[in-house]
ROSE-4610 file (N, C-alpha, C; in Angstrom, 1 decimal, always signed):
// ROSE-4610
residu = [K/K/K/R/R/R/S/S/S/S/S/S/R/R/R/V/V/V/L/L/L/A/A/A/V/V/V/S/S/S/V/V/V/P/P/P/P/P/P/D/D/D/A/A/A/A/A/A/S/S/S/D/D/D/F/F/F/E/E/E/S/S/S/I/I/I/A/A/A/E/E/E/Q/Q/Q/E/E/E/G/G/G/R/R/R/N/N/N/K/K/K/S/S/S/E/E/E/L/L/L/F/F/F/R/R/R/E/E/E/M/M/M/L/L/L/R/R/R/V/V/V/Y/Y/Y/R/R/R/A/A/A/Y/Y/Y/R/R/R/E/E/E/T/T/T/Q/Q/Q/T/T/T/F/F/F/E/E/E/S/S/S/L/L/L/Q/Q/Q/R/R/R/Y/Y/Y/G/G/G/A/A/A/A/A/A/Q/Q/Q/A/A/A/G/G/G/R/R/R/R/R/R/G/G/G/I/I/I/K/K/K/T/T/T/E/E/E/K/K/K/D/D/D/V/V/V/E/E/E/R/R/R/L/L/L/I/I/I/Q/Q/Q/E/E/E/A/A/A/R/R/R/R/R/R/A/A/A]
num = [1/1/1/2/2/2/3/3/3/4/4/4/5/5/5/6/6/6/7/7/7/8/8/8/9/9/9/10/10/10/11/11/11/12/12/12/13/13/13/14/14/14/15/15/15/16/16/16/17/17/17/18/18/18/19/19/19/20/20/20/21/21/21/22/22/22/23/23/23/24/24/24/25/25/25/26/26/26/27/27/27/28/28/28/29/29/29/30/30/30/31/31/31/32/32/32/33/33/33/34/34/34/35/35/35/36/36/36/37/37/37/38/38/38/39/39/39/40/40/40/41/41/41/42/42/42/43/43/43/44/44/44/45/45/45/46/46/46/47/47/47/48/48/48/49/49/49/50/50/50/51/51/51/52/52/52/53/53/53/54/54/54/55/55/55/56/56/56/57/57/57/58/58/58/59/59/59/60/60/60/61/61/61/62/62/62/63/63/63/64/64/64/65/65/65/66/66/66/67/67/67/68/68/68/69/69/69/70/70/70/71/71/71/72/72/72/73/73/73/74/74/74/75/75/75/76/76/76/77/77/77/78/78/78/79/79/79/80/80/80/81/81/81/82/82/82]
x = [-17.3/-16.2/-16.6/-16.3/-16.6/-15.6/-16.1/-15.3/-14.6/-14.9/-14.3/-14.0/-13.2/-12.8/-13.1/-13.6/-13.8/-12.4/-12.1/-10.9/-11.1/-10.6/-10.7/-9.4/-9.5/-8.4/-8.7/-7.7/-7.9/-7.3/-8.1/-7.6/-8.1/-7.4/-7.9/-9.3/-10.0/-11.4/-11.6/-10.7/-10.8/-10.7/-9.7/-9.6/-10.8/-11.4/-12.6/-13.7/-13.8/-14.9/-14.7/-13.4/-13.1/-13.4/-13.0/-13.3/-14.8/-15.6/-17.0/-17.6/-17.1/-17.6/-17.3/-16.1/-15.7/-16.6/-16.8/-17.7/-19.1/-19.6/-20.9/-21.0/-20.0/-20.0/-19.9/-19.2/-19.0/-20.1/-21.0/-22.1/-21.6/-20.5/-19.9/-20.1/-20.0/-19.9/-18.5/-18.2/-16.8/-15.9/-16.5/-15.7/-15.3/-16.2/-15.9/-14.8/-14.9/-13.9/-12.6/-12.5/-11.3/-10.6/-11.4/-10.8/-10.2/-10.9/-10.4/-9.1/-9.1/-7.9/-6.7/-7.0/-5.9/-5.4/-6.4/-6.0/-5.1/-5.5/-4.7/-3.3/-3.3/-2.0/-1.1/-1.6/-0.8/-0.2/-1.1/-0.6/+0.5/+0.3/+1.3/+2.7/+2.6/+3.8/+4.5/+3.7/+4.3/+5.0/+4.4/+4.9/+6.3/+6.3/+7.5/+8.6/+8.3/+9.3/+9.8/+8.9/+9.3/+10.2/+9.8/+10.7/+12.0/+12.1/+13.3/+14.2/+13.6/+14.4/+14.9/+14.1/+14.5/+15.7/+15.6/+16.8/+18.0/+17.9/+19.0/+19.6/+18.7/+19.2/+19.9/+19.4/+20.0/+21.3/+21.4/+22.7/+23.8/+23.4/+24.3/+24.7/+23.8/+24.1/+25.1/+24.8/+25.7/+27.1/+27.3/+28.6/+29.3/+28.6/+29.2/+29.2/+28.9/+29.0/+27.9/+26.8/+25.7/+24.8/+24.7/+24.0/+22.8/+22.9/+21.9/+21.4/+20.3/+19.8/+20.8/+21.6/+22.6/+23.6/+23.9/+24.9/+24.3/+23.0/+22.4/+22.4/+22.0/+22.0/+23.4/+24.4/+25.8/+26.1/+25.8/+26.2/+25.4/+24.2/+23.4/+24.1/+24.4/+25.1/+26.4/+27.2/+28.4/+28.2/+27.2/+26.9/+26.4/+25.7/+25.2/+26.4/+27.4/+28.6/+29.5/+29.4/+30.4/+30.0]
y = [-7.4/-7.9/-7.8/-8.9/-8.8/-7.9/-7.3/-6.5/-7.3/-8.6/-9.5/-10.8/-11.6/-13.0/-13.9/-15.1/-16.1/-16.8/-17.0/-17.6/-18.7/-19.9/-21.0/-21.3/-21.6/-21.9/-23.1/-23.8/-25.0/-24.7/-25.0/-24.8/-26.0/-26.2/-27.3/-27.0/-28.1/-27.9/-27.0/-27.0/-26.1/-24.7/-24.4/-23.0/-22.6/-23.4/-23.1/-22.8/-23.6/-23.3/-22.0/-21.7/-20.5/-19.3/-19.4/-18.3/-18.1/-19.1/-18.9/-18.4/-18.8/-18.3/-16.8/-16.4/-15.0/-14.2/-14.6/-13.9/-13.7/-14.8/-14.7/-13.8/-13.9/-13.0/-11.6/-11.3/-9.9/-9.4/-10.3/-9.9/-9.6/-10.3/-10.1/-11.4/-11.3/-12.5/-12.9/-14.0/-14.5/-13.7/-13.2/-12.3/-11.0/-10.4/-9.2/-9.5/-10.6/-10.9/-11.1/-11.8/-12.1/-10.8/-9.9/-8.6/-7.8/-7.8/-7.2/-7.8/-9.1/-9.8/-9.5/-9.4/-9.1/-7.6/-6.7/-5.3/-5.2/-6.0/-5.9/-6.6/-7.6/-8.3/-7.4/-6.7/-5.7/-4.7/-4.1/-3.1/-3.7/-4.9/-5.6/-5.7/-6.1/-6.2/-4.9/-3.8/-2.5/-2.1/-2.3/-2.0/-2.7/-4.0/-4.8/-4.2/-3.9/-3.3/-2.0/-1.1/+0.2/+0.0/-0.9/-1.2/-1.7/-2.6/-3.1/-2.0/-1.1/+0.0/+0.9/+1.1/+1.9/+1.3/+0.0/-0.7/-0.6/-0.8/-0.6/+0.8/+1.8/+3.2/+3.5/+3.0/+3.2/+2.5/+1.3/+0.7/+1.4/+1.9/+2.6/+3.9/+4.6/+5.9/+5.6/+4.5/+4.2/+3.9/+3.2/+2.9/+4.2/+5.2/+6.4/+7.5/+7.1/+8.1/+9.1/+8.9/+9.9/+9.5/+10.5/+10.2/+11.2/+12.4/+13.4/+14.0/+14.7/+15.5/+16.5/+17.1/+18.0/+17.4/+16.1/+15.4/+15.3/+15.0/+14.8/+16.2/+17.2/+18.5/+18.9/+18.7/+19.0/+18.2/+17.0/+16.2/+16.7/+17.1/+17.6/+18.9/+19.8/+21.0/+20.7/+19.8/+19.4/+18.9/+18.1/+17.5/+18.6/+19.6/+20.7/+21.6/+21.7/+22.5/+21.8/+20.5/+19.7/+19.8]
z = [-10.7/-10.0/-8.5/-7.7/-6.3/-5.5/-4.5/-3.6/-2.5/-2.5/-1.5/-2.1/-1.4/-1.8/-0.7/-1.1/-0.1/+0.2/+1.5/+1.9/+2.8/+2.5/+3.4/+4.1/+5.4/+6.2/+7.1/+7.4/+8.3/+9.6/+10.7/+12.1/+12.9/+14.0/+14.9/+15.3/+15.6/+16.1/+17.3/+18.2/+19.4/+19.0/+18.1/+17.6/+16.8/+16.0/+15.3/+16.3/+17.3/+18.3/+19.1/+19.4/+20.1/+19.2/+17.9/+16.9/+16.8/+16.6/+16.5/+17.8/+18.9/+20.2/+20.4/+20.1/+20.2/+19.3/+18.0/+17.1/+17.7/+18.2/+18.8/+20.0/+20.9/+22.0/+21.7/+20.6/+20.2/+19.2/+18.9/+17.9/+16.5/+16.1/+14.8/+14.0/+12.7/+11.9/+11.8/+11.3/+11.3/+10.4/+9.3/+8.4/+9.1/+9.8/+10.5/+11.6/+12.3/+13.3/+12.7/+11.6/+10.9/+10.4/+9.9/+9.4/+10.6/+11.7/+12.9/+13.4/+13.4/+13.8/+12.9/+11.6/+10.7/+10.9/+11.2/+11.4/+12.7/+13.7/+15.0/+14.8/+14.0/+13.8/+13.0/+12.0/+11.2/+12.1/+13.0/+14.0/+14.9/+15.3/+16.1/+15.4/+14.1/+13.3/+13.1/+12.9/+12.7/+14.0/+15.1/+16.4/+16.6/+16.3/+16.5/+15.6/+14.3/+13.4/+14.0/+14.5/+15.0/+16.2/+17.1/+18.3/+17.9/+16.9/+16.5/+15.9/+15.2/+14.6/+15.8/+16.8/+17.9/+18.6/+18.8/+19.5/+18.6/+17.3/+16.4/+16.5/+16.4/+16.5/+17.8/+18.9/+20.2/+20.3/+19.8/+19.8/+18.9/+17.8/+16.9/+17.6/+18.2/+18.9/+20.0/+20.8/+21.9/+21.4/+20.3/+19.7/+19.3/+18.9/+18.4/+19.5/+20.7/+21.8/+21.8/+21.1/+21.1/+22.3/+23.2/+24.5/+24.7/+24.1/+24.4/+23.1/+23.2/+22.1/+21.6/+22.5/+22.1/+21.2/+21.5/+20.6/+19.2/+19.1/+17.8/+17.1/+17.8/+17.2/+16.7/+17.5/+17.1/+15.8/+15.8/+14.6/+13.3/+13.5/+12.4/+11.9/+12.8/+12.4/+11.7/+12.2/+11.6/+10.2/+10.0/+8.7/+7.7/+8.2/+7.3/+6.9/+7.7/+7.4/+6.4/+6.4/+5.6/+4.1]
């Protein structure tokens, strides 16, 4: 069984030329460049998800009047006593 799969994609001619040029400039083959691009895109998506969760958490904390770490610690202690 192969450890890789062949994948065909369609892109505009300018994008194909850019892709091939970047691969050549970096001394990589197109497969290596594609794998790196996928890795970077995954990291980007994870960052976006994390930042979205941070914004949600900050909004929820603001609605509940949680402004400092002491507020968080107090709420944790209250929850543990309950």
